C-alpha positions as CSV (number, residue, x, y, z in Angstrom):
1,M,190.3,87.2,105.4
2,P,188.6,89.7,107.3
3,N,188.3,93.0,105.2
4,T,189.9,96.1,106.2
5,L,190.6,99.8,104.8
6,A,194.0,98.5,103.7
7,T,192.4,95.9,101.5
8,I,189.4,97.9,99.9
9,K,191.9,100.5,99.1
10,D,194.3,98.0,97.5
11,K,191.4,96.2,95.8
12,L,190.4,99.4,94.0
13,D,193.7,100.3,93.6
14,G,193.9,97.6,90.9
15,R,190.7,99.1,88.8
16,I,191.9,102.9,88.3
17,G,189.9,104.1,85.1
18,E,187.2,101.8,84.9
19,E,183.7,102.9,84.7
20,L,181.5,102.4,87.9
21,L,178.2,102.7,89.3
22,V,178.3,104.1,93.1
23,V,174.9,103.8,95.1
24,A,174.8,106.1,98.1
25,Q,172.6,105.9,101.3
26,I,171.6,109.3,101.7
27,G,168.8,109.0,104.3
28,R,166.3,106.9,105.3
29,K,165.1,104.8,102.5
30,K,166.5,107.1,100.1
31,I,169.3,106.5,98.0
32,T,171.7,108.2,95.2
33,K,173.2,106.4,92.0
34,R,176.2,108.1,90.5
35,R,177.7,106.8,87.4
36,G,181.2,107.6,86.8
37,R,185.0,106.2,86.0
38,L,187.1,105.3,89.3
39,H,189.7,108.5,89.2
40,M,192.3,108.1,91.9
41,T,192.8,106.5,95.7
42,Y,194.4,108.1,98.5
43,P,195.5,107.0,101.8
44,A,191.9,108.0,103.2
45,V,189.2,108.2,100.1
46,F,188.9,107.2,96.4
47,V,187.5,110.2,93.9
48,V,185.2,108.9,91.2
49,D,185.0,111.4,88.0
50,L,181.2,112.1,87.3
51,D,179.3,111.4,84.2
52,Q,178.4,114.9,83.0
53,D,175.6,114.1,81.2
54,E,173.9,113.2,84.6
55,N,175.4,115.4,87.2
56,S,175.8,118.6,87.5
57,F,179.1,118.5,89.4
58,E,182.7,116.9,88.0
59,R,183.7,115.1,91.2
60,V,182.6,113.0,94.1
61,S,185.0,111.6,96.5
62,Y,184.1,108.5,99.3
63,S,186.0,106.8,102.0
64,Y,187.0,103.6,102.2
65,T,185.1,103.0,105.5
66,D,182.0,104.0,103.9
67,I,182.7,100.4,102.0
68,L,183.4,99.0,105.4
69,T,180.1,100.1,106.9
70,R,178.4,99.6,103.5
71,N,176.7,103.2,103.3
72,I,177.9,102.7,99.9
73,E,177.6,100.2,97.1
74,V,180.6,99.7,94.4
75,N,179.5,98.0,91.1
76,F,181.8,98.3,87.9
77,D,180.0,98.1,84.4
78,D,182.2,95.7,83.7
79,G,180.2,93.0,85.0
80,D,182.6,92.0,87.6
81,V,181.3,92.7,91.3
82,E,184.3,93.4,93.2
83,E,183.5,91.7,96.5
84,F,183.7,93.9,99.4
85,D,182.0,91.5,101.8
86,E,184.0,89.6,104.5
87,D,184.5,86.3,103.3
């Protein structure tokens, strides 16, 4: 089944409140890693509450399109890797 924005949102809806690591592309060969907890999902974006020991701001939001285009990677801490790739 091809991945769509709706299926990505549905997968994240079931993981609200869980710890995760977001790896984001920020430029040429540059990445940033942010650890936090999935706070909420909205129709176009999802919000992550960041770990205050590692970050200077409280929250960050990403769009589902970022996952679809592979600009970010979402890894949950429970060892269960959420697959957003096409099946």
